C-alpha positions as CSV (number, residue, x, y, z in Angstrom):
1,M,-90.2,-3.4,-66.6
2,K,-87.8,-5.7,-64.9
3,K,-85.6,-2.9,-64.7
4,F,-88.2,-0.5,-62.9
5,F,-89.1,-3.2,-60.2
6,T,-85.2,-3.6,-59.6
7,S,-84.2,0.0,-59.8
8,V,-87.7,0.0,-56.2
9,I,-86.0,-2.6,-54.9
10,I,-82.6,-1.0,-54.7
11,V,-83.4,2.1,-53.4
12,G,-85.8,0.5,-51.1
13,V,-82.7,-1.0,-49.4
14,L,-80.4,1.9,-49.5
15,F,-83.6,3.8,-48.0
16,A,-82.9,1.5,-45.8
17,C,-79.6,1.0,-44.9
18,M,-79.8,4.9,-44.8
19,Q,-82.5,4.5,-41.8
20,L,-80.8,1.8,-39.7
21,A,-77.8,3.8,-40.3
22,G,-79.2,7.1,-38.6
23,C,-80.8,5.3,-36.4
24,D,-77.5,3.3,-35.2
25,K,-76.4,6.9,-34.7
26,K,-78.8,8.7,-32.9
27,N,-78.4,5.3,-31.0
28,D,-74.4,4.8,-30.0
29,G,-74.9,5.3,-26.0
30,F,-72.8,8.0,-25.6
31,T,-73.9,10.8,-23.3
32,S,-72.7,14.0,-22.1
33,D,-72.0,15.4,-18.8
34,A,-73.4,19.2,-18.8
35,V,-70.0,21.8,-18.5
36,T,-72.1,23.2,-15.7
37,D,-71.2,19.8,-14.0
38,Y,-67.9,20.8,-13.5
39,V,-68.7,24.2,-11.3
40,N,-70.6,25.2,-8.8
41,L,-71.6,29.3,-9.2
42,Q,-73.7,30.0,-6.2
43,T,-72.9,33.1,-4.2
44,G,-70.7,32.5,-1.3
45,K,-68.8,29.0,-2.4
46,Y,-65.1,28.6,-2.4
47,V,-62.6,26.6,-3.2
48,L,-58.6,26.9,-1.2
49,Y,-55.6,26.0,-3.1
50,R,-52.2,25.5,-2.3
51,L,-50.8,27.6,-4.6
52,D,-46.8,27.2,-5.6
53,S,-45.6,30.4,-7.9
54,T,-42.2,29.7,-9.5
55,R,-39.2,32.7,-10.8
56,F,-36.7,32.7,-12.0
57,V,-34.5,35.1,-10.0
58,S,-30.5,35.8,-10.0
59,F,-30.9,36.8,-13.3
60,G,-31.9,33.5,-14.3
61,Q,-29.9,31.9,-13.2
62,K,-32.1,29.4,-10.1
63,D,-35.6,29.4,-9.6
64,T,-37.1,29.5,-6.2
65,V,-41.0,28.7,-5.3
66,I,-42.9,30.9,-3.2
67,S,-46.0,29.5,-2.0
68,Y,-49.6,30.5,-0.8
69,H,-53.0,29.9,-0.1
70,A,-55.3,30.9,-2.0
71,K,-59.0,30.8,-1.8
72,D,-61.5,31.9,-5.2
73,V,-64.9,33.1,-3.9
74,V,-68.0,33.8,-5.7
75,E,-68.4,36.8,-4.7
76,G,-71.8,37.6,-7.1
77,Q,-73.7,37.6,-10.5
78,V,-72.5,40.1,-13.4
79,T,-73.6,40.6,-16.2
80,D,-70.3,40.8,-19.2
81,N,-70.0,43.6,-22.0
82,L,-71.7,41.7,-24.2
83,G,-75.0,41.3,-22.1
84,R,-74.4,37.8,-21.0
85,A,-75.1,36.8,-17.5
86,G,-72.1,35.4,-15.7
87,W,-70.4,35.2,-12.2
88,R,-67.8,37.4,-10.5
89,I,-64.9,35.5,-8.7
90,V,-62.5,37.1,-6.3
91,R,-59.2,35.3,-5.8
92,Y,-57.5,36.1,-2.5
93,L,-53.9,34.7,-1.0
94,R,-52.4,35.3,2.6
95,D,-49.6,33.3,3.9
96,T,-49.5,29.5,4.2
97,G,-48.7,29.6,8.3
98,S,-51.4,31.5,8.5
99,T,-55.2,30.5,9.7
100,S,-56.9,34.1,10.4
101,E,-59.4,34.8,8.4
102,S,-58.5,38.7,8.1
103,D,-55.3,38.1,6.7
104,W,-56.9,37.1,3.2
105,W,-56.0,40.0,0.4
106,P,-57.7,39.8,-3.0
107,V,-54.7,39.6,-5.9
108,L,-57.6,39.4,-8.9
109,T,-60.6,39.6,-10.2
110,Y,-61.9,37.7,-12.6
111,Q,-65.7,36.3,-14.5
112,V,-67.2,33.1,-15.5
113,I,-69.6,33.0,-18.5
114,P,-71.7,29.6,-18.1
115,T,-73.7,28.4,-21.0
116,R,-75.2,25.2,-22.5
117,E,-71.6,24.8,-24.5
118,N,-69.2,26.3,-22.4
119,I,-67.9,27.4,-19.8
120,E,-65.7,30.5,-20.7
121,V,-63.4,32.5,-18.3
122,N,-62.3,36.5,-18.9
123,E,-59.9,37.3,-16.9
124,A,-57.6,40.8,-17.3
125,N,-59.2,40.8,-20.4
126,F,-58.6,37.6,-21.8
127,R,-61.3,35.2,-22.8
128,Y,-60.7,31.6,-22.6
129,L,-62.7,28.4,-23.6
130,K,-62.2,26.2,-20.2
131,L,-64.8,23.3,-21.4
132,V,-67.2,22.8,-23.6
133,L,-69.8,20.1,-25.4
134,P,-69.5,16.9,-25.4
135,V,-67.3,16.0,-22.3
136,K,-65.8,13.3,-24.2
137,E,-62.4,11.5,-24.0
138,G,-60.5,12.6,-26.8
139,Y,-62.7,15.8,-27.7
140,S,-60.5,19.3,-28.9
141,W,-61.4,22.6,-29.2
142,R,-59.0,26.0,-29.5
143,G,-59.9,27.5,-26.2
144,N,-57.2,30.1,-26.7
145,G,-58.5,31.4,-29.7
146,Y,-60.3,34.7,-28.9
147,L,-56.5,35.4,-27.2
148,P,-54.2,38.1,-29.1
149,D,-51.0,37.5,-30.4
150,N,-48.3,37.1,-27.5
151,P,-49.8,38.2,-24.6
152,Y,-47.2,37.6,-22.5
153,V,-45.2,39.6,-24.2
154,D,-45.3,42.5,-21.5
155,L,-44.5,40.6,-18.6
156,Y,-41.4,37.5,-20.5
157,E,-39.4,37.4,-23.4
158,F,-40.1,34.2,-24.8
159,S,-41.7,32.5,-27.7
160,N,-43.8,29.9,-25.3
161,D,-46.8,32.1,-26.4
162,E,-46.5,33.0,-29.9
163,D,-48.8,30.2,-30.8
164,I,-50.7,29.9,-28.3
165,Q,-54.6,30.3,-30.0
166,D,-53.4,27.0,-31.7
167,W,-53.3,24.9,-28.5
168,D,-56.2,22.3,-28.8
169,Y,-57.7,22.2,-25.4
170,T,-58.0,17.9,-25.0
171,Y,-60.2,15.9,-22.3
172,H,-59.0,13.0,-20.6
173,D,-59.7,10.7,-18.1
174,I,-63.5,11.5,-18.0
175,G,-65.2,10.5,-15.1
176,M,-62.0,9.2,-13.1
177,S,-61.6,9.4,-9.4
178,A,-58.1,12.2,-8.5
179,S,-56.7,12.6,-5.1
180,F,-55.3,15.5,-3.4
181,N,-54.4,15.8,0.1
182,N,-55.2,13.1,1.6
183,K,-59.1,13.4,-0.3
184,T,-60.8,11.7,-2.6
185,Y,-62.5,13.1,-5.4
186,D,-64.7,10.6,-7.6
187,S,-65.6,11.9,-10.9
188,T,-62.9,14.7,-12.4
189,I,-61.8,15.4,-16.0
190,T,-58.7,16.5,-17.1
191,V,-57.7,19.2,-19.8
192,V,-54.8,18.8,-21.2
193,Q,-54.0,22.8,-23.2
194,I,-50.4,21.9,-24.3
195,A,-47.1,19.1,-23.3
196,D,-44.8,20.4,-25.4
197,S,-40.8,21.1,-25.1
198,T,-37.8,21.0,-26.2
199,N,-33.5,19.8,-25.7
200,L,-35.3,18.7,-22.4
201,P,-32.5,18.1,-20.0
202,I,-31.5,21.4,-20.3
203,T,-27.9,20.0,-22.6
204,A,-25.5,23.1,-22.0
205,G,-25.2,25.5,-24.9
206,I,-28.4,24.0,-26.0
207,P,-31.6,26.5,-26.4
208,A,-34.6,24.7,-24.3
209,S,-38.2,25.7,-23.0
210,K,-41.6,24.0,-21.4
211,T,-44.7,24.7,-22.2
212,F,-47.2,22.5,-20.1
213,W,-50.9,23.8,-18.6
214,V,-53.2,20.8,-17.5
215,E,-56.5,21.7,-15.1
216,K,-58.4,19.1,-13.4
217,Y,-62.7,19.6,-12.6
218,A,-64.1,17.8,-10.3
219,K,-67.7,17.2,-10.6
220,N,-70.1,19.9,-8.1
221,I,-66.7,21.8,-7.3
222,G,-64.7,23.1,-9.9
223,L,-60.8,23.2,-10.4
224,V,-59.4,21.0,-8.4
225,Y,-55.6,21.1,-10.0
226,K,-54.0,23.4,-12.1
227,E,-50.5,22.8,-13.3
228,V,-48.6,25.5,-15.4
229,E,-44.8,25.7,-17.0
230,M,-43.9,28.7,-19.4
231,W,-40.3,28.6,-20.2
232,E,-37.4,29.1,-21.8
233,Y,-33.7,28.2,-21.5
234,Q,-31.0,30.7,-23.3
235,P,-27.5,29.1,-23.4
236,P,-24.4,31.2,-22.7
237,T,-22.7,33.5,-25.1
238,G,-19.9,35.3,-24.6
239,S,-19.2,36.0,-21.0
240,S,-22.6,35.9,-19.9
241,S,-24.2,32.3,-18.4
242,G,-27.2,30.4,-19.5
243,Y,-30.8,31.6,-18.4
244,R,-34.0,30.7,-17.8
245,H,-37.2,33.1,-17.9
246,G,-40.6,32.5,-17.7
247,F,-42.9,30.9,-15.0
248,G,-44.5,27.9,-12.9
249,I,-47.8,27.8,-11.3
250,K,-49.5,25.3,-9.5
251,M,-52.5,24.8,-7.7
252,T,-53.8,21.9,-5.7
253,I,-57.2,22.1,-4.0
254,I,-57.3,21.9,0.0
255,G,-61.0,22.4,0.7
256,H,-64.0,23.9,-0.3
257,N,-67.6,24.6,0.8
């Protein structure tokens, strides 16, 4: 009988501990922002950027930066090929010296599919999970999991994209302010997709590479900053000089409506 009561007491204590642990877990004080807080998907909304495009010229011997103004405009609602509701975004470019609305020309169209769990972007038949729940410092996910092998193979002869499906997108600086072009955005999040390099700074005779992709989003606005570097350096061989091949992109918000 004594053993029976002892067992009952032990079971009761364990049950109580489990209940308390469950309560503590449910009330740990963490609540996530909705991923849709970091986009503004309404017809006619736009974000204006300065877009700097880095290219390697003269057979990879030199790099050059070509700059534009870019405007991403929400043009209307769409239904994607999976039957999901989304939004069609058109990117327009014009020269940085122009102020004429007639000078904008369209360069690409992409779709944004917002759900409770994530923000998906479909561009050039590539699917990216740009934001996911929970919006929490240090949280990671495979944002490129839907991409094909070597998605840039038709454009660039590099190996930077060989493991692109395995990139761990990671949240940093949740809720921090960020300033661009003398304007401060009070609540932003940073998504580091990858920050990898080999043999930098470049040393003659040694292959090198850089694979870097970071995006920042501001609450109720959307993307406010994007920086990408994906390139490889091949050292000299015989009579051939060393060269770099790949690309770079920087987009910085100028304004929005």
